[in-house]
N, C-alpha and C positions, 0 to 999 in steps of 0.2 A: 445796499448802494447804488453796486451794479448793477443789479437786475430793475432798481428804477429809472438808473439809468438809460437802460438797454430799452424800456419800456416809454420812456420819454422819447428818444431817439425813432421808436420803429412809431410811434403818434404822428411827430414831427416828417418822417420818409410820407405817411401817409395824408398830411396836407394840412395836418393841423396846426394852429399856430401859438407861440410858447405860453399866450397868456388863457388859452383854451384848455393847454395841460396843465398847465398848473391850475387852473381851478374841476379838472376832473379827477385829475391824481389828490389833490389840497396839498400841496406843494410850492411852498413860497414861489413866486415869479421869478425871482433873481438866479435863483438857484436851476432852474428852468432855464434861463437863458443863457445861463453862464456853459451848461452843458452842452446845451447845441453848438454854442462860436466854439467851444475845446473841436469837438466832432466835425465841425465844420474846416476848421485850420488844421485840423491831420489832413483831413479828405485835399485841403487845397495845397498842404506838403507833401501828399504821396504822387502827384503829379508832377511829371517828367520833367517838364518843361519849368515849371517852380524850383523844383532841386537843384536844374542849372544854374535857374537865377541865384538862389542861398549859396549854390557853391561858389560862384565866380563875385559876389559879395563879399563871403567870407576869406577868399585870396586874397581881397587888397589890402594892400598893409595898412592904410588908416586905418580900417575896421578890423584889423587883426588887432591893433596897439589899443581901440576903445574896448573889443571885449578885454582882454590882458587888463586894462587898468579899473573896467567896470568888476572883474574879481578877485581883485585886488582890494579892495574899497574896505574897509574896517568897520562900517557900519552893515554891509553884506555878509561879513563874516562874524558879528557879532545875530545877525538873524538868523545863519544856517548852527547856529550853535544853538543859538536859543531854541530853534525848532526842531531840531538831533537831540536835544536835552528832553524832551517833553519824553513821559513815560509811552505814552500809544504811538508815537513814530518811535520808541525806541526797538516796541516788541515789535515792531511794522519790519524794522531792518534785522532785525534778529531775525524772524520767521524769513525772508526773503535770504539772507547771507545763510542760513540752513537748509536751504534747496541744495541738492545737488546740481543741476546744471548752471547755480550760480555761483556753487561753491567750484565745477568745474570751470566757469568762466575766473575765477579772483587768482584759481592755479594759474591761468594762462598769461594771465596780465602780470602776474609776478615774475613766469620763467623772462616771461619779454623784458622787464623792464631789470631785469638781472643780467639776460645775455646784455643790453645794450652796456650798462654802467655798473658790471663787477664792485667795482670799489666803493663806490657811490649809493651803491645798493647797502652793498655790509656797513658803509657808515653810516647812512641813514636808520638801518635796523637798530645797528648796538646804540647811537644816537636815543631814539625810539623806546630803547628797554630799558637805558638808563634813567631819562626822564619819569618812566612810568613805573618803573622797579616798586618805589618805595608805594604806592596805590595797590600794587598786584600781590604782595610780598608775601600774605599769607597765603593767596589761592596757588601761587607758582611753588610756595615750598610743599603745600598738601601736594598739591599733583606729583612733584618730585615724589617726595616718600610713597605715596601710590606705586608708581613708576620701577623706583626700587624694590619696592616687596613683591611684584607682581613677579619682575628678574628671578628675585631671590628665591619667590616660589618654584617657578619653573623649572630653574636649576635640579632644586631641591627636588622635587615631582621626579625628571631627569635620573638623577643619582641615587633614588632610593627605588627605582621603580613604577611608580604611579601614587606611591605611596608616602602620606608625611610620617616618617620615621629613622630613626639612628641607624645608620648603617653597621656602627658597631656594633651598638649595645641594644639594636632592636628594641626600644624602646619608643614608643610614639608621642609620651610627652600627656599623658591622661590622666594618670595621680597626680594629686597636689594643684597648683593653679596655673603650673604654666604647662598652654599648649599650643601646637601648632608648630608654626615660625618662630613664634617666639623660643620654644624650645629649642 
């Protein structure tokens, strides 16, 4: 899709119109028009004079209130929730969050919010954990169990000079059914 939109924009910059591009590339006209409009909006927003206008508009108190009310409308929240629940969007979000640069951004954001209001941050975190714990209980318990096992293994390896053997009787547990950490 990204490659197609690049082709569309290149063709548009050479002077072709949206209808001509849609017939050449065999893509719907509405889609081509939408891609071109978005690119034009992006270019318009990047101009310094338009950035200043947008900033002035956002600074006015009545516009701040409008934006806040619009964000808090239940129908908007429902649409966003529905959008985020779609499997393809979940995978996109997961891939986006796994990128190192995005992880770094998230860590910075968390640090800033924690620095602004440490008590509120801690309270929200605890509330979120309590709310989601029943859903994530199995996953969390598995993770904690794995963490305990790895810590135990590193301690035992340290005290047995790199091998998992009993320091008293020098047995490694290779007899019978019990082996490794369980022994």
